[in-house]
C-alpha positions in Angstrom: 21.5 30.6 -0.1 25.0 32.0 0.1 25.6 32.4 3.8 27.9 35.0 5.2 27.5 33.4 8.6 25.9 30.1 9.8 22.2 30.0 10.6 21.3 27.8 13.6 18.0 26.0 14.1 17.4 26.0 17.8 14.2 23.9 17.8 10.5 23.9 17.1 7.1 23.1 18.3 3.7 22.3 16.9 0.2 21.4 18.0 -1.1 18.0 17.2 -2.4 17.9 13.6 -6.1 17.1 13.4 -8.4 16.0 10.6 -10.7 18.5 9.1 -13.8 19.3 11.1 -12.6 17.6 14.3 -10.9 19.2 17.3 -10.0 22.5 15.7 -13.1 23.0 13.6 -13.9 26.4 15.3 -10.3 27.6 16.0 -9.0 29.0 12.8 -5.5 30.0 11.7 -5.0 32.7 14.2 -6.0 30.6 17.2 -3.7 27.8 16.1 -0.8 30.1 15.4 -1.1 31.9 18.7 -1.1 28.6 20.6 1.9 27.4 18.6 4.0 30.6 18.9 3.1 30.9 22.6 4.4 27.4 23.2 7.6 28.3 21.3 8.0 31.4 23.4 7.5 29.3 26.6 9.9 26.6 25.5 12.7 29.1 24.8 12.0 31.7 27.5 11.3 34.4 25.0 8.7 36.4 27.0 9.0 40.1 26.3 11.9 39.6 23.9 12.2 41.4 20.6 13.1 39.2 17.7 14.1 40.3 14.2 11.1 38.7 12.4 8.2 36.3 12.8 7.3 34.9 9.4 4.2 32.8 9.3 2.1 31.5 6.5 -1.3 30.0 5.6 -2.8 28.7 2.4 -6.4 28.7 3.3 -7.2 31.9 5.1 -9.8 34.7 5.4 -9.3 38.1 4.0 -9.3 39.4 7.6 -6.2 37.2 8.3 -4.2 39.6 6.2 -1.0 39.4 8.3 -1.2 36.3 10.5 2.5 36.6 11.3 2.1 39.9 13.0 -1.2 39.3 14.7 0.0 35.9 16.1 3.3 37.5 17.3 1.3 40.2 19.1 -0.5 37.5 21.1 2.4 35.2 21.6 4.2 36.8 24.6 7.0 38.3 22.4 7.7 42.0 22.6 5.2 43.9 20.5 8.2 45.5 18.8 8.8 42.2 17.0 7.8 42.5 13.3 5.6 39.9 11.5 5.1 38.9 7.9 2.8 36.4 6.2 3.9 34.3 3.2 2.5 31.6 1.1 3.8 28.9 -1.3 1.2 26.1 -0.9 2.6 23.0 0.8 6.1 24.5 1.0 5.0 27.6 2.9 6.6 27.1 6.3 9.8 25.8 4.8 9.8 29.1 2.8 9.2 31.1 6.0 12.1 29.4 7.6 14.3 30.1 4.6 13.2 33.7 4.6 14.2 34.2 8.3 17.4 32.3 7.7 18.5 34.5 4.8 18.0 37.6 7.0 20.1 36.1 9.7 22.8 34.9 7.2 23.4 38.4 5.9 23.2 40.1 9.3 19.9 41.9 8.9 18.5 40.2 12.1 19.9 38.0 14.8 17.0 35.7 15.5 13.5 35.0 14.2 10.7 32.5 13.9 9.4 30.7 10.8 6.3 28.7 10.7 2.8 28.3 9.4 -0.8 27.2 10.1 -3.6 25.9 8.0 -7.3 25.0 8.4 -9.6 23.3 6.0 -12.4 23.5 8.6 -12.7 27.3 8.8 -12.6 28.0 5.1 -13.5 31.4 3.5 -16.9 31.1 1.8 -17.8 34.1 -0.4 -20.6 35.1 -2.7 -20.5 35.4 -6.4 -19.3 38.6 -8.2 -22.9 39.8 -9.0 -23.9 39.9 -5.3 -20.6 41.4 -4.3 -21.1 44.2 -6.7 -24.6 44.9 -5.3 -23.3 44.9 -1.8 -20.5 47.3 -2.7 -22.9 49.6 -4.5 -25.3 49.5 -1.5 -22.5 50.4 0.9 -21.5 53.3 -1.3 -25.0 54.6 -1.7 -25.7 57.8 0.2 -29.4 57.2 1.0 -31.9 54.5 1.5 -33.3 54.8 -2.1 -29.8 54.3 -3.5 -29.2 51.3 -1.3 -32.5 49.7 -2.4 -31.7 50.5 -6.1 -28.5 48.4 -5.8 -30.7 45.3 -5.3 -33.0 45.9 -8.3 -33.4 42.7 -10.2 -31.9 40.6 -7.4 -32.3 36.8 -7.8 -32.0 34.1 -5.2 -29.4 32.4 -7.3 -27.0 35.1 -6.4 -27.0 33.7 -2.8 -25.2 30.6 -4.0 -21.8 30.7 -2.2 -18.3 30.1 -3.8 -16.1 27.6 -1.9 -12.3 27.5 -2.1 -11.3 25.5 -5.1 -9.1 22.4 -4.9 -8.3 22.2 -8.6 -5.2 23.6 -10.3 -6.4 26.7 -12.3 -4.2 25.8 -15.2 -5.5 22.2 -15.6 -8.8 22.0 -13.8 -7.5 18.8 -12.1 -7.0 18.2 -8.4 -3.6 17.4 -6.9 -4.8 13.8 -6.4 -5.8 13.5 -10.0 -2.5 14.9 -11.1 -0.7 12.4 -8.8 -2.8 9.6 -10.3 -1.3 10.5 -13.7 2.2 10.5 -12.2 1.6 7.0 -10.6 0.5 5.7 -14.0 3.5 7.3 -15.8 6.0 5.8 -13.4 4.2 2.5 -12.9 3.7 2.9 -9.2 1.7 0.0 -7.8 -1.2 0.2 -5.4 0.6 -2.3 -3.1 3.7 -0.2 -2.9 1.7 2.9 -2.0 -0.2 1.1 0.7 3.0 -0.3 2.2 4.5 3.2 2.2 1.5 4.6 4.0 1.4 1.8 6.6 5.1 2.3 7.3 4.5 6.0 7.9 1.9 5.3 10.5 4.0 2.7 12.3 7.1 5.0 12.3 5.1 7.9 13.8 3.5 5.7 16.4 6.9 4.3 17.4 8.3 7.8 17.7 5.5 8.9 20.0 5.9 5.7 22.1 9.6 6.4 22.7 8.9 10.0 23.7 10.5 11.6 20.6 7.7 14.1 20.3 7.4 15.0 24.0 9.0 18.4 23.5 8.0 18.9 19.9 4.2 18.6 20.2 2.1 20.6 22.7 -1.5 19.6 23.5 -4.3 21.7 22.3 -8.1 21.4 22.6 -7.7 18.2 24.6 -5.6 16.5 21.8 -2.1 15.4 22.5 -1.3 13.3 19.4 -2.1 13.7 15.7 -5.6 12.3 15.4 -5.0 11.0 11.9 -2.5 8.4 13.3 -3.7 4.8 12.8 -1.1 2.6 14.4 -3.4 -0.5 14.3 -4.0 -0.4 10.6 -3.0 -3.3 8.3 -2.3 -3.8 4.7 -5.5 -5.9 4.6 -7.5 -3.0 5.8 -5.9 -0.6 3.4 -6.5 -2.9 0.5 -10.3 -2.7 1.0 -10.4 1.0 0.2 -11.6 2.2 -3.2 -9.7 4.6 -5.4 -10.3 8.2 -4.3 -9.4 10.1 -7.5 -9.7 7.8 -10.5 -12.9 5.9 -9.9 -13.8 4.9 -13.4 -10.8 3.6 -15.3 -10.2 0.6 -13.2 -6.5 1.7 -12.9 -6.8 4.1 -10.0 -4.4 3.4 -7.2 -4.6 6.5 -4.9 -6.9 6.0 -1.9 -7.9 7.9 1.2 -5.2 5.9 3.1 -2.2 6.4 0.8 -3.1 10.1 0.4 -2.9 12.8 3.0 -6.2 13.9 4.5 -7.5 17.5 4.8 -6.0 18.6 8.1 -5.8 21.5 10.5 -2.7 22.5 12.5 0.3 24.8 13.1 4.0 24.6 13.6 7.0 27.0 14.1 10.8 26.9 14.5 13.2 29.3 16.2 16.4 30.3 14.2 19.3 32.4 15.2 22.9 33.4 14.7 25.5 31.5 16.8 26.2 34.7 18.7 22.5 35.2 19.6 22.1 31.6 20.6 25.2 31.7 22.9 24.1 34.9 24.5 20.7 33.5 25.3 21.9 30.1 26.4 20.5 28.0 23.6 22.3 25.1 21.9 21.9 24.9 18.2 20.3 21.6 17.2 21.6 21.9 13.6 22.3 24.4 10.8 20.5 25.3 7.6 23.2 24.9 5.1 21.3 25.7 1.8 17.9 25.7 0.1 16.5 25.7 -3.4 13.2 26.2 -5.1 12.2 24.8 -8.5 9.2 24.6 -10.8 7.9 22.2 -13.5 5.7 22.8 -16.5 2.9 20.7 -15.4 0.4 22.4 -17.7 2.2 20.9 -20.6 2.8 17.3 -19.4 5.3 17.3 -16.5 4.1 15.7 -13.2 2.6 18.3 -10.9 4.6 17.2 -7.9 7.9 16.4 -9.6 9.6 19.8 -9.0 11.7 18.4 -6.0 13.4 16.1 -8.5 14.7 19.2 -10.2 15.5 21.3 -7.1 17.5 18.6 -5.3 20.2 18.0 -8.0 20.6 21.8 -8.5 21.2 22.2 -4.7 23.5 19.2 -4.5 25.7 20.4 -7.4 26.1 23.8 -5.7 27.2 22.1 -2.5 29.4 19.3 -4.1 27.2 16.6 -2.6 25.6 13.4 -4.0 22.2 12.1 -3.2 23.8 9.5 -1.0 25.7 12.0 1.2 22.9 12.2 3.8 22.3 10.3 7.0 18.5 10.5 6.5 15.9 12.1 4.4 12.6 14.0 5.0 10.4 13.7 1.9 7.0 15.2 2.4 4.3 12.5 1.8 1.6 14.5 0.0 0.8 11.0 -1.5 2.7 7.8 -1.2 2.8 7.8 -5.0 4.5 11.2 -5.0 7.4 9.9 -2.9 7.7 6.8 -4.9 7.7 8.7 -8.2 10.4 11.0 -7.0 12.6 8.1 -5.9 12.1 6.3 -9.2 12.9 9.4 -11.2 16.2 9.9 -9.4 17.1 6.3 -10.2 16.1 6.7 -13.9 19.0 7.2 -16.3 16.7 8.5 -18.9 15.0 11.0 -16.7 18.2 12.2 -15.1 19.8 12.6 -18.5 17.0 14.1 -20.5 15.2 16.2 -17.9 17.9 17.0 -15.4 20.8 17.2 -17.7 23.0 14.8 -15.7 25.5 12.3 -16.9 24.2 9.6 -14.7 21.3 8.9 -12.4 21.3 10.4 -9.0 20.8 6.9 -7.7 19.0 5.0 -5.1 18.6 5.9 -1.4 17.7 3.5 1.3 13.9 3.6 2.1 14.7 2.9 5.8 16.4 6.2 6.0 13.4 8.2 4.7 10.9 9.8 7.1 12.2 7.7 10.0 9.8 9.3 12.5 6.8 9.1 10.2 5.6 11.9 7.9 2.5 13.5 6.4 0.6 10.3 5.6 0.4 9.6 9.3 0.6 13.1 10.8 -1.8 14.7 8.3 -0.9 17.8 6.2 -2.0 21.3 7.2 -0.6 22.8 4.1 1.4 25.7 5.5 2.4 23.9 8.7 4.2 20.8 7.2 7.6 22.5 6.4 8.2 23.6 10.0 7.0 20.3 11.3 9.6 18.5 9.1 12.4 20.9 10.0 11.8 20.7 13.8 11.6 16.9 13.6 14.8 16.7 11.5 16.7 19.1 13.8 15.9 17.1 16.8 16.9 13.9 15.1 20.3 15.4 14.1 20.8 16.6 17.7 20.0 13.1 19.1 22.4 11.5 16.6 25.2 13.9 17.6 25.7 15.0 14.0 24.9 14.2 10.4 23.2 15.6 7.4 19.5 15.6 6.4 17.9 16.3 3.0 14.4 18.0 3.2 12.2 17.8 0.2 8.7 19.2 -0.2 6.4 19.3 -3.3 3.8 21.9 -3.6 0.7 22.8 -5.6 1.4 24.9 -8.7 4.1 22.5 -9.8 6.8 23.7 -7.4 9.2 22.2 -4.9 11.2 23.5 -1.9 14.2 21.6 -0.7 16.9 22.2 2.0 20.0 20.8 3.6 20.2 20.5 7.4 23.6 19.7 9.1 25.0 19.3 12.5 
């Protein structure tokens, strides 16, 4: 992103993330988005104000949710003259919506906007097979009762079998967890190291809640005030009792329900603006979005499905004259503990950095204590389209509290892609 002017991140908000089929089972994307945008409007005093864009996203959504960004904006308290758009790039969705809004601000198209996302795996679209759909369409188009009845000639009860949203990659037929199992084996990531990473995420998130870090970032909803996936009392001994979740037969499976993110419902959003708009409305920028990058890998022909951030990061660093160590802390989305550990190992690998990334030397090691310092997806849960804005809002507040610094944001996505960004204050 070549900026013509800085893009300020003024802050963000989210509802607590909740496991599938718990507190938000009957809410859906629109309800979660409205609550989140409404809280953001309240936090920044935006009632009745017209913004340049509200960009929201969702991965799992109904056909009726054709433009969540606009519909949620209309119910948020913003001026109805505020446009809205809905985007989707799997787990990177709300980082992408933030980048989309930021780009418009950077080139002067708009002065302020909101980027965010929501996702539900409780309220999923369930549809019927193509044969029954054709019958229903033919019946709807028929001009009389005889024509409507004719559309169902030869109808069989098997046509009532519903189709559920798939969890497998269309190109491989394997789930994300199965792909990550392959990555863990390729990079020799142990079960113990994955469990340790997961436990650390829970402990960091619990500590951040206890010291009040999330008091102005998380708003209660449906009687929930904290992410209900959080397990601060867990232990390595408890985690070690869990059986593999994706490779149950080889005896070498290492990914479990504890060191993988659960299916989760939730929503998050961030407010971005030009410096001029922020000053005019009395808001202090928490940090600035300096740059962003997207990359993809050829997972269908052997690359690790979730390794695209290893490619996107060095491309972004080179453009900005930075090294991997030039950051005060790092936000690396924890789709799976193994994914984070594979990424770190790849950046330390001379062979990988030379042969895959075309670098003269490894990107090198980064201190694990500076990664996800307030916990991340293994503890919060992972509503696909909401994770990016959660991470940006968390990192922005951390930068503001530190009084300055630089943060690297890295998010892997389904489809073999990665979205990364640099935040500075």
